C-alpha positions as CSV (number, residue, x, y, z in Angstrom):
1,M,88.9,-28.1,34.3
2,F,90.7,-30.8,32.4
3,L,88.7,-32.9,34.8
4,K,85.6,-31.5,34.8
5,D,85.4,-31.9,30.7
6,I,86.6,-35.9,31.9
7,S,83.6,-36.0,34.3
8,S,81.0,-34.7,31.6
9,T,82.0,-37.3,28.9
10,R,82.2,-40.2,31.4
11,R,78.7,-39.2,32.5
12,F,77.1,-38.5,28.7
13,T,78.7,-41.8,28.3
14,T,77.0,-43.2,31.2
15,A,73.5,-42.3,30.0
16,V,74.2,-43.2,26.4
17,V,75.1,-47.0,27.4
18,L,72.4,-46.7,29.9
19,A,70.0,-45.7,27.4
20,L,71.1,-48.6,24.9
21,L,71.1,-50.8,27.5
22,L,67.3,-50.3,28.3
23,I,66.3,-49.9,24.5
24,L,67.9,-53.6,23.9
25,A,66.3,-54.7,27.5
26,D,62.7,-53.6,26.0
27,L,63.3,-55.4,22.5
28,G,64.6,-58.4,23.5
29,F,62.6,-59.1,27.0
30,N,59.5,-56.6,26.4
31,Q,60.3,-55.8,30.3
32,L,59.4,-51.9,30.0
33,H,56.3,-52.6,28.8
34,A,54.0,-51.8,32.2
35,T,57.1,-49.1,32.6
36,R,55.8,-47.1,29.3
37,A,51.9,-47.7,30.2
38,A,52.4,-45.9,33.2
39,L,54.2,-43.5,31.7
40,S,51.4,-42.9,28.8
41,N,48.5,-42.4,31.6
42,I,50.5,-39.8,32.9
43,A,51.5,-37.9,30.1
44,F,47.8,-38.8,28.1
45,P,46.1,-35.5,30.2
46,F,49.2,-33.2,28.9
47,Y,48.4,-34.4,25.3
48,W,44.6,-33.9,25.6
49,L,45.4,-30.4,27.3
50,V,47.7,-30.1,24.2
51,D,45.0,-31.1,21.6
52,T,42.2,-28.9,23.4
53,G,42.5,-25.9,20.9
54,A,42.4,-28.0,17.9
55,R,39.4,-29.4,18.9
56,L,38.0,-26.7,20.3
57,G,38.9,-24.7,16.6
58,V,37.3,-28.1,14.4
59,W,33.9,-28.4,16.8
60,G,33.1,-24.2,16.6
61,G,33.6,-24.3,12.7
62,E,30.9,-27.7,12.8
63,N,28.7,-26.1,14.9
64,L,29.1,-22.5,13.3
65,V,28.3,-23.9,9.9
66,S,25.6,-25.9,11.0
67,R,23.9,-23.0,12.4
68,T,23.9,-21.1,9.8
69,S,22.6,-23.8,7.5
70,L,19.7,-24.6,9.9
71,L,18.7,-20.5,10.0
72,K,18.7,-20.5,5.9
73,Q,17.0,-24.0,6.0
74,N,14.3,-22.4,8.3
75,R,13.8,-19.5,6.3
76,Q,13.5,-21.8,3.4
77,L,10.3,-23.5,5.3
78,R,8.9,-20.4,6.4
79,E,8.9,-19.1,2.8
80,Q,7.6,-22.4,1.4
81,E,5.2,-22.6,4.4
82,L,3.6,-19.4,3.2
83,L,3.5,-20.1,-0.4
84,L,1.4,-22.8,0.4
85,K,-1.1,-21.2,2.7
86,G,-1.3,-18.6,-0.1
87,Q,-1.7,-21.8,-2.8
88,L,-4.5,-23.1,-0.4
89,Q,-6.6,-20.3,0.0
90,Q,-6.7,-19.8,-4.0
91,M,-7.9,-23.6,-3.6
92,L,-10.4,-22.6,-1.4
93,A,-11.5,-19.9,-3.0
94,L,-11.5,-21.6,-6.4
95,R,-13.6,-24.8,-4.6
96,A,-16.2,-22.4,-3.1
97,E,-16.4,-20.5,-6.5
98,N,-16.7,-23.7,-8.6
99,E,-19.6,-24.9,-5.9
100,R,-21.6,-21.7,-6.9
101,L,-21.2,-22.1,-10.2
102,R,-22.6,-26.0,-10.5
103,K,-25.9,-24.8,-8.2
104,L,-26.2,-21.7,-10.4
105,F,-26.0,-24.0,-13.9
106,A,-28.5,-26.6,-11.7
107,A,-31.0,-24.0,-11.1
108,R,-30.8,-22.8,-14.4
109,L,-31.4,-26.7,-16.1
110,T,-34.3,-26.6,-13.2
111,L,-36.4,-23.6,-14.4
112,P,-38.7,-23.3,-17.4
113,E,-37.7,-19.8,-18.7
114,D,-34.5,-19.3,-21.0
115,M,-31.6,-17.8,-19.2
116,Q,-28.3,-15.9,-20.0
117,A,-25.9,-15.5,-17.1
118,A,-24.3,-12.9,-16.3
119,E,-21.2,-11.7,-13.9
120,L,-21.8,-8.7,-10.9
121,I,-19.1,-6.1,-12.0
122,G,-19.9,-3.4,-9.2
123,I,-22.7,-2.4,-6.7
124,G,-24.4,1.4,-6.7
125,P,-22.7,4.4,-4.9
126,D,-25.8,5.0,-2.9
127,P,-25.9,3.2,0.8
128,A,-29.7,4.2,0.8
129,R,-30.5,2.3,-2.3
130,H,-29.6,-1.8,-3.1
131,L,-28.5,-1.9,-6.8
132,V,-25.6,-4.0,-8.5
133,V,-24.4,-3.7,-12.0
134,L,-24.3,-6.7,-14.3
135,D,-21.6,-7.2,-17.1
136,K,-25.0,-7.4,-19.6
137,G,-26.4,-4.7,-21.4
138,K,-28.6,-4.3,-24.5
139,R,-26.4,-5.9,-27.0
140,D,-27.1,-8.8,-25.2
141,G,-31.0,-8.4,-24.8
142,V,-31.2,-7.1,-21.7
143,Y,-34.2,-5.3,-21.2
144,V,-35.9,-3.0,-18.4
145,G,-38.2,-5.4,-15.9
146,Q,-36.4,-8.4,-16.1
147,P,-35.9,-10.5,-13.5
148,V,-32.5,-11.7,-11.6
149,L,-31.7,-14.7,-10.2
150,D,-29.0,-16.8,-8.3
151,A,-28.7,-20.2,-7.7
152,D,-30.9,-20.0,-4.5
153,G,-33.8,-17.3,-5.5
154,L,-34.6,-13.9,-6.8
155,M,-32.0,-11.1,-6.5
156,G,-34.6,-8.6,-8.2
157,Q,-34.9,-6.3,-11.4
158,V,-33.3,-4.7,-14.6
159,I,-34.1,-1.0,-14.2
160,E,-31.6,0.6,-15.9
161,V,-29.9,-0.7,-19.1
162,S,-26.6,0.3,-21.3
163,S,-25.1,-0.7,-24.3
164,T,-23.0,-3.4,-22.0
165,S,-24.0,-3.3,-18.5
166,S,-27.2,-3.1,-16.6
167,R,-28.3,-1.6,-13.5
168,V,-30.2,-4.4,-10.6
169,L,-32.9,-3.2,-8.1
170,L,-32.3,-6.0,-5.4
171,V,-36.0,-7.6,-3.6
172,T,-34.5,-5.7,-0.5
173,D,-34.7,-2.4,-1.4
174,L,-37.1,-0.1,0.0
175,T,-39.0,1.0,-3.4
176,H,-39.0,-2.4,-4.2
177,A,-42.5,-5.6,-4.0
178,V,-42.8,-9.0,-5.9
179,P,-46.4,-10.8,-5.4
180,V,-46.0,-14.1,-4.0
181,R,-47.9,-17.2,-2.8
182,V,-47.0,-19.4,0.2
183,I,-46.0,-22.9,-1.5
184,R,-47.5,-24.7,1.8
185,N,-51.2,-23.5,1.1
186,G,-51.2,-20.9,-1.8
187,V,-52.0,-17.7,0.4
188,R,-51.2,-14.8,-1.7
189,A,-49.3,-12.2,-0.2
190,I,-46.7,-8.6,-1.7
191,V,-43.1,-9.0,-0.5
192,E,-41.8,-5.3,0.3
193,G,-38.3,-4.5,0.8
194,S,-37.4,-3.1,4.1
195,G,-34.1,-1.2,3.1
196,K,-32.0,-3.7,5.0
197,Q,-29.6,-6.2,3.9
198,Y,-31.5,-9.3,5.1
199,Q,-34.8,-8.3,5.3
200,M,-38.1,-8.3,3.8
201,N,-41.6,-7.5,4.6
202,L,-44.8,-9.4,4.5
203,R,-47.3,-6.3,4.5
204,Q,-51.2,-6.2,4.5
205,V,-51.9,-9.6,5.7
206,S,-55.2,-10.3,7.1
207,F,-55.0,-11.3,11.1
208,T,-56.7,-14.5,10.0
209,T,-54.3,-15.3,6.9
210,D,-52.9,-19.0,7.7
211,I,-49.2,-18.2,7.4
212,K,-46.3,-19.6,9.7
213,V,-42.7,-19.5,10.6
214,G,-40.6,-21.1,8.2
215,D,-43.3,-20.8,5.1
216,V,-41.3,-20.6,1.4
217,L,-42.5,-18.2,-1.0
218,V,-42.4,-17.9,-4.0
219,T,-43.2,-16.0,-7.0
220,S,-47.1,-15.7,-7.7
221,G,-46.8,-14.5,-11.4
222,L,-49.5,-12.1,-11.1
223,G,-49.0,-8.7,-12.5
224,G,-46.6,-10.4,-15.5
225,R,-43.7,-8.8,-13.9
226,F,-42.1,-12.1,-12.7
227,P,-42.7,-15.5,-13.9
228,E,-44.6,-17.6,-11.4
229,G,-42.6,-19.8,-9.0
230,Y,-39.2,-18.2,-8.9
231,P,-37.7,-18.7,-5.1
232,V,-37.8,-15.7,-2.9
233,G,-38.1,-15.9,0.6
234,V,-39.0,-17.6,4.0
235,V,-40.8,-16.0,6.8
236,T,-38.9,-15.9,9.7
237,A,-41.0,-13.7,12.3
238,L,-44.3,-12.9,12.9
239,E,-46.4,-9.4,14.7
240,R,-49.4,-10.0,15.4
241,D,-51.3,-7.1,17.0
242,P,-54.6,-7.6,18.6
243,G,-55.2,-4.1,17.9
244,R,-54.9,-4.2,13.7
245,A,-56.3,-6.5,11.4
246,F,-53.5,-6.8,9.7
247,V,-50.1,-9.2,10.4
248,S,-46.6,-8.1,9.6
249,A,-44.0,-11.0,8.9
250,R,-40.3,-10.5,8.5
251,V,-39.3,-12.6,5.6
252,R,-35.1,-13.8,4.9
253,P,-34.6,-13.5,1.3
254,K,-33.5,-16.7,-0.3
255,A,-31.3,-15.5,-2.7
256,Q,-27.4,-14.4,-1.3
257,L,-27.8,-10.8,-1.9
258,D,-24.5,-10.1,-0.6
259,R,-22.2,-13.0,-2.0
260,S,-23.6,-14.3,-5.3
261,R,-20.9,-13.1,-8.0
262,H,-22.9,-14.8,-10.9
263,V,-26.5,-14.6,-11.5
264,L,-28.9,-15.5,-14.1
265,L,-31.2,-13.0,-16.2
266,A,-34.7,-14.6,-16.9
267,Y,-36.1,-14.1,-20.6
268,R,-39.9,-14.1,-20.9
269,R,-41.0,-16.5,-23.5
270,G,-43.3,-15.2,-26.7
């Protein structure tokens, strides 16, 4: 037992002395640099594996935060895009409305009769009748038979008046008729409503009458209801039946009957 203790002490002492000698040799003569470098290369994979867990944790945290941030930014960008599209639609609608008002104002300046602006606030409940309701009535001087125009032409006439509103019969209604003349040659005729939104008809036109597709029709002033010169429509088609003495013509209204919101009420002079 004593001999074993001496042997162990001797081995320990020898190891310590060798270690000290190696340290002194390395410090004094740098003899172990190559050996240490080789050992570092061998140990590097072990260090890398030990550090992998920490690096994965950092990478996962950064990417998780980045993905959450990107999702939030994408949601915000989609909301901003939707908001901008809504604002753009409003701007386009306002621009179109402004253009219509400018055209209406220009039409008012070119017509000789006194005018009053009005706004369409409703349409008639009967689909068989072409009626609209305006926000002007008796207190504004509106009267039955008063012509109603938009920026492009004659829309119709007032047929009923209350204190604050009025009902207008459109030129396309089956019961509506307007005396007109052809601008190109002065030929007179009568345009009647067809009951269709975009169509009127010329009735009882002589087979020999000089009328062509594309002719522009304006009010003739006959009958005293509509002052002369209001645009009414354009001839779009002719139907000539050799067995009949008259020609039928289809006419498209100049007024934007289904679009105009702001209109003009024309007053007779005197």
